[in-house]
Each structure stands twice: as structure tokens, then as C-alpha cells.
C-alpha positions as CSV (number, residue, x, y, z in Angstrom):
1,M,-9.9,35.5,-55.9
2,K,-12.2,32.1,-54.9
3,D,-9.4,32.1,-52.7
4,L,-9.5,35.1,-51.7
5,A,-13.6,35.3,-50.8
6,S,-12.7,31.5,-48.8
7,R,-10.3,32.8,-46.9
8,P,-12.2,34.3,-43.9
9,S,-14.7,31.3,-44.1
10,R,-12.1,29.0,-43.3
11,I,-10.5,31.2,-41.2
12,K,-13.6,31.2,-39.2
13,G,-13.7,27.3,-39.1
14,S,-10.9,26.5,-38.0
15,A,-11.6,29.2,-34.4
16,V,-14.7,27.4,-34.3
17,A,-12.8,24.6,-34.6
18,R,-10.5,25.2,-32.1
19,A,-13.3,26.3,-29.8
20,R,-14.6,23.0,-30.2
21,R,-11.5,20.8,-29.4
22,A,-10.8,23.6,-26.5
23,L,-14.6,22.9,-24.8
24,F,-14.6,19.2,-24.9
25,R,-10.7,19.4,-23.2
26,H,-12.1,21.7,-21.0
27,G,-15.7,19.0,-20.7
28,V,-12.8,16.4,-20.2
29,L,-10.6,17.7,-17.8
30,L,-13.8,18.8,-15.8
31,V,-15.5,15.1,-15.6
32,G,-11.7,14.6,-14.1
33,V,-11.8,16.6,-11.3
34,F,-15.8,16.0,-10.4
35,V,-14.4,11.6,-10.3
36,V,-11.9,13.0,-8.4
37,A,-12.4,15.3,-6.1
38,F,-16.4,14.2,-5.0
39,P,-15.1,11.3,-3.1
40,V,-13.0,13.7,-1.4
41,W,-15.1,16.9,-1.0
42,M,-18.0,13.5,0.9
43,A,-15.0,12.8,3.3
44,F,-15.0,16.0,4.0
45,V,-18.4,16.9,5.0
46,G,-19.3,13.4,6.6
47,S,-16.5,14.6,8.9
48,T,-19.2,17.4,9.8
49,L,-21.6,15.5,10.4
50,S,-23.5,13.9,13.6
51,L,-23.8,9.7,12.8
52,A,-27.7,10.1,12.4
53,E,-27.2,12.4,9.7
54,I,-24.5,10.2,7.5
55,R,-27.0,7.1,8.1
56,S,-30.1,9.3,6.6
57,V,-30.9,8.7,3.3
58,P,-29.9,10.2,1.8
59,M,-27.0,11.7,3.2
60,P,-26.2,14.8,3.0
61,L,-24.7,17.0,0.2
62,W,-23.6,19.9,2.6
63,P,-21.4,20.6,5.5
64,G,-23.0,20.3,8.5
65,T,-22.6,21.9,12.0
66,R,-20.0,19.7,13.8
67,A,-17.0,19.8,12.1
68,I,-15.0,22.0,15.6
69,E,-16.3,19.1,17.4
70,N,-15.7,16.6,15.4
71,Y,-12.5,17.5,14.4
72,W,-12.1,18.8,18.0
73,G,-12.5,15.2,19.4
74,V,-10.6,12.6,16.8
75,L,-7.5,14.9,17.5
76,T,-8.0,15.2,21.6
77,E,-9.3,12.4,22.5
78,G,-9.2,10.1,19.4
79,G,-12.0,7.6,19.5
80,G,-13.3,4.2,18.0
81,R,-12.3,0.6,19.8
82,M,-9.4,-0.8,18.0
83,S,-8.1,2.6,18.1
84,Q,-7.1,2.2,21.7
85,Q,-8.8,5.9,22.2
86,T,-5.2,7.4,20.4
87,P,-6.0,10.9,19.8
88,V,-5.5,11.6,16.3
89,G,-2.6,14.7,17.2
90,W,-0.6,11.8,18.9
91,M,-0.9,9.8,15.0
92,M,-0.5,12.8,13.6
93,W,3.2,13.5,15.2
94,N,4.4,10.1,15.4
95,S,3.7,10.1,11.3
96,L,5.1,13.3,10.6
97,V,8.6,11.9,13.0
98,M,8.5,8.9,10.4
99,A,7.8,10.3,6.7
100,V,10.4,13.5,7.7
101,A,12.6,11.0,9.0
102,I,13.2,8.6,6.2
103,A,13.0,10.9,3.4
104,V,15.6,13.3,4.9
105,G,17.3,9.9,5.6
106,K,16.9,8.6,2.5
107,I,18.3,11.9,0.0
108,V,21.2,12.0,2.7
109,I,21.8,8.1,2.4
110,S,21.2,8.3,-1.0
111,I,23.9,11.0,-2.2
112,L,26.3,9.9,-0.3
113,S,26.3,7.4,-1.3
114,A,26.0,7.9,-5.5
115,F,28.7,10.7,-4.2
116,A,31.2,8.1,-3.4
117,I,30.2,5.7,-6.6
118,V,31.1,8.3,-9.1
119,Y,34.2,10.6,-7.8
120,F,36.2,7.5,-5.1
121,R,37.7,5.0,-7.6
122,F,38.1,1.6,-5.0
123,P,37.6,-2.0,-5.7
124,L,34.4,-3.2,-6.7
125,R,33.0,-0.1,-7.2
126,M,30.5,-0.8,-10.0
127,L,29.7,-4.2,-7.9
128,F,28.4,-2.5,-5.2
129,F,26.0,-0.5,-7.2
130,W,24.8,-3.0,-8.6
131,T,24.1,-4.4,-5.5
132,I,22.2,-1.6,-4.7
133,F,20.3,-1.6,-7.2
134,V,19.4,-4.6,-7.4
135,T,17.5,-4.4,-4.5
136,L,14.7,-2.6,-5.6
137,M,13.4,-5.9,-6.8
138,L,13.1,-6.6,-2.8
139,P,9.7,-4.0,-1.7
140,V,9.4,-4.2,1.7
141,E,7.0,-7.0,1.6
142,V,9.8,-9.6,0.1
143,R,12.2,-8.7,3.3
144,I,9.4,-8.4,5.6
145,L,9.9,-11.3,7.9
146,P,13.6,-11.2,8.4
147,T,13.5,-7.1,8.9
148,F,11.2,-8.0,11.9
149,E,13.4,-11.0,13.3
150,V,16.6,-8.0,13.4
151,V,14.6,-5.0,14.4
152,A,13.3,-7.3,17.1
153,G,16.5,-8.7,18.4
154,L,17.6,-5.5,18.6
155,G,14.8,-4.0,20.6
156,L,13.5,-1.7,18.5
157,L,10.3,-2.7,18.7
158,D,7.6,0.6,19.5
159,S,9.9,2.4,18.9
160,Y,10.7,5.4,16.4
161,G,13.7,3.7,15.2
162,G,12.4,0.3,14.4
163,L,10.1,3.0,12.2
164,I,12.5,4.4,10.5
165,V,15.5,2.6,9.9
166,P,14.4,-0.2,7.8
167,L,13.2,1.9,5.6
168,I,15.8,4.5,5.5
169,A,17.8,3.0,2.5
170,S,16.5,3.6,-1.2
171,A,18.3,2.1,-3.9
172,T,16.1,4.4,-6.5
173,A,17.4,7.7,-5.0
174,T,20.5,6.8,-4.9
175,F,20.4,5.8,-8.8
176,L,18.8,9.2,-9.7
177,F,21.7,10.9,-7.7
178,R,24.4,9.1,-9.9
179,Q,23.2,9.6,-12.7
180,F,23.1,13.4,-12.4
181,F,26.2,13.5,-10.6
182,M,27.7,11.9,-13.9
183,T,26.0,14.8,-16.0
184,V,28.3,17.1,-14.0
185,P,31.4,18.6,-15.6
186,H,34.4,16.9,-14.3
187,E,35.7,20.0,-15.2
188,L,34.4,21.4,-12.2
189,A,36.1,19.2,-10.3
190,E,39.1,20.2,-11.3
191,A,38.5,23.6,-10.2
192,A,37.5,22.5,-7.4
193,R,41.0,20.3,-6.6
194,I,42.9,23.4,-7.9
195,D,41.7,25.8,-5.4
196,G,42.6,23.3,-2.9
197,A,39.2,21.7,-1.7
198,G,39.0,18.6,-0.9
199,P,36.1,15.7,-1.1
200,L,34.0,16.4,1.4
201,R,33.9,21.0,0.6
202,F,33.3,20.2,-3.3
203,F,30.4,18.1,-2.4
204,W,28.9,20.1,0.1
205,D,29.7,23.0,-2.7
206,V,29.5,22.9,-5.5
207,L,26.9,19.4,-5.3
208,V,24.9,20.1,-3.3
209,P,23.2,23.4,-4.4
210,L,23.5,21.8,-8.2
211,S,21.5,18.7,-7.2
212,A,18.6,21.1,-4.9
213,T,15.9,20.6,-6.9
214,N,16.3,17.0,-8.0
215,I,16.5,17.0,-3.4
216,A,13.4,18.9,-3.6
217,A,11.4,16.6,-5.7
218,L,12.6,13.2,-4.1
219,F,11.5,14.8,-1.1
220,V,8.1,15.2,-1.7
221,V,7.7,11.8,-3.4
222,L,9.6,10.1,-0.3
223,F,8.0,12.0,2.5
224,I,4.4,11.0,0.7
225,Y,6.4,7.5,0.5
226,G,6.7,7.3,4.3
227,W,3.8,8.9,4.6
228,N,1.8,6.5,3.3
229,Q,3.4,3.5,5.3
230,Y,0.9,1.1,6.6
231,L,2.2,-2.2,7.0
232,W,5.1,-1.9,8.3
233,P,3.8,0.3,10.9
234,L,1.3,-2.0,12.0
235,L,3.2,-5.0,12.6
236,V,6.4,-3.3,14.5
237,T,4.2,-0.7,16.9
238,K,1.8,-0.5,19.5
239,E,1.8,2.9,21.6
240,L,3.4,4.7,18.0
241,E,0.3,4.9,16.4
242,T,0.7,6.4,12.7
243,V,-2.4,7.8,11.2
244,V,-2.6,5.6,9.0
245,V,-3.2,2.3,10.8
246,G,-5.2,4.6,12.8
247,V,-7.6,4.3,10.4
248,Y,-7.0,1.4,9.2
249,R,-7.9,0.4,13.2
250,L,-10.9,2.5,13.5
251,L,-12.5,0.5,10.5
252,A,-11.4,-2.3,11.7
253,V,-15.2,-3.1,13.7
254,G,-18.4,-4.3,13.3
255,D,-20.4,-2.4,10.6
256,D,-22.5,-1.1,13.3
257,S,-19.7,-0.2,15.5
258,I,-18.1,2.1,13.1
259,D,-17.9,6.5,13.9
260,W,-19.1,7.7,10.7
261,P,-17.8,11.1,11.5
262,V,-14.9,10.3,13.4
263,V,-13.0,7.9,10.6
264,M,-14.5,11.0,7.9
265,A,-12.6,13.9,10.6
266,T,-9.5,10.8,10.6
267,A,-8.9,10.7,6.9
268,V,-9.2,14.1,6.3
269,L,-6.4,15.4,8.6
270,A,-3.9,12.5,7.2
271,M,-4.7,14.1,3.5
272,L,-3.8,17.7,4.6
273,P,0.5,16.8,5.6
274,P,0.6,15.5,1.9
275,I,-1.3,17.7,0.6
276,L,0.2,20.9,2.4
277,V,3.8,19.2,1.3
278,V,2.7,19.5,-2.6
279,I,1.5,22.8,-2.6
280,F,3.9,24.7,-0.9
281,M,7.1,22.5,-2.8
282,Q,4.3,22.2,-5.5
283,R,7.4,24.8,-8.2
284,W,10.9,23.5,-6.8
285,F,8.9,19.7,-7.4
286,I,7.7,20.1,-10.7
287,K,11.8,22.1,-11.7
288,G,13.2,18.9,-10.2
289,L,11.5,16.7,-12.7
290,V,11.7,18.9,-15.5
291,D,14.9,20.8,-14.9
292,T,17.6,19.5,-17.7
293,D,19.3,22.3,-17.9
294,K,22.0,22.2,-15.0
């Protein structure tokens, strides 16, 4: 009888404890959101103010009245002495071409390489795979000088080819596709062979559809990788200025010469394409990372 009498109090106590834990978790989550979002909010606010308003103390925490003027100005005219007055719209186009080409190129080359390594038997097959895999230890910064010499020798400086080709291979994507192809049942390949399908038909009609979620997840990661490239575009381009390099050149002047509204507007515009890609491909991205039921 005592246990029955004390049960409601225990249930009430556990409910209160769960409510406190949920409140604590939500509090930590809100603090994290604030820490991440507040700088982005201030960048947006700064992009809608005049230079005098930004330099005022304290700086306003709410958007100003110059949003349309500032954004239209940087998109069509650019700003800053170091950026050579390159319109940010042109910078974003260059970054978009570079990011999409790098993402698509890496996926195409990697999926074909993995297909050849898994489904074809040829001499030194595993040696070629491990040679590709070892390149993971050689980032762009390590091989940047010989790569620059090759690009310069081919006459690809300040061109889309010079921006894209040196970054188009991916050992990581090749490894991921290889691991996935190894989980595909061999019965599918045998059934395709019995039906008269050749290797390319099997690749296009069977493997590519099965790899759709992996391709989507990799596209998101590789697009952001290509969009955020800084060092390589800084070295090989002058006219084809990307938006990340443009932000740096806007800041590479004396403190008194920095046009902060232009910088903030450029930074906000530079964040938009990766954010949109993540938002629109979020479902495929998450599915490609967690879906193991192939």
C-alpha cells in the first residue's frame, strides 16, 4: 500500500526532472544558436547601414535604411581599391562556376574510378587505388608550387580551367564510392550480365541510381569546398576574381579606408549560395550520410 501511495509522487518527481533536463537542453541550444547567429546578424545589419552609422558607438543592432542601395551597389559596381571595383555579381558568378564544376567533376571522376577499381580486374589495380588514396596526405598547400608551374606552363592562368582542373580530383570521394560499390550485391552484376547489359549499361542503370543519395551528400560537401577556396584562386586569377578573394581584397587596405557596408554586404552575399544549397538538398544530404539500407 505504501508503494502505491508513493507512486504518484515518484511519477511527478520524474516528470519534473524530465522537464528540467529538457529546459536545460533547450537553454544550451538557444545559447549555441545565439553564438553562431549573432555575428551573421551583425554582418547583415552592417550591410544596411552607412559608414558613419557603422562607426558610431554603439553600433545599431537593427537594420538600417540603405539595404537596397548597398546591395545593388556591390552587385553592379563593386567597391574597394584592392578589388579593382569588380562587381560582386561577377565574383559570385566566377565562384559559382568554380564550385559547381569542381563538385560535378570530382563526383564524375571519382565514381568512374571507383567503378573501374571494384568491377574490373586489371594488373596493379590495388596499387592504383592506394596511390589515389595516399594523395589524401597531400593537400593543395603542399603541392601548390609545382601545380602553379604546370598551370602556368599550360597557359591556364586567370582562366576557369586553371581554377578548376587542379582541384577536380578527389581521393576521398573515390574511397567513399569504392566502399559503397563493395556493398552492392554481386547478384545485381550477374543479373545484368545475364540480361545482356554491358559494363556501362550496368553502371548507368544500376549503380548510379543506387548511388543517388551518396552523390547528393557529396555534392553539398564538395560545392561548399569549391565555393570556399581562397589560396588557389588568389594565386592563379586576376580578372576572374572569386567572391572569397574579393572579401579579402576589400579588407586588405588601411583600417581608415575599409568601406564596411560594402564588406558586410559582400560577406552576406558570399554566404547565400552555400546556405541555399544546404537548405534545398538537406533531405538528400542527411539521407546520404545516415542511410545504410542499400
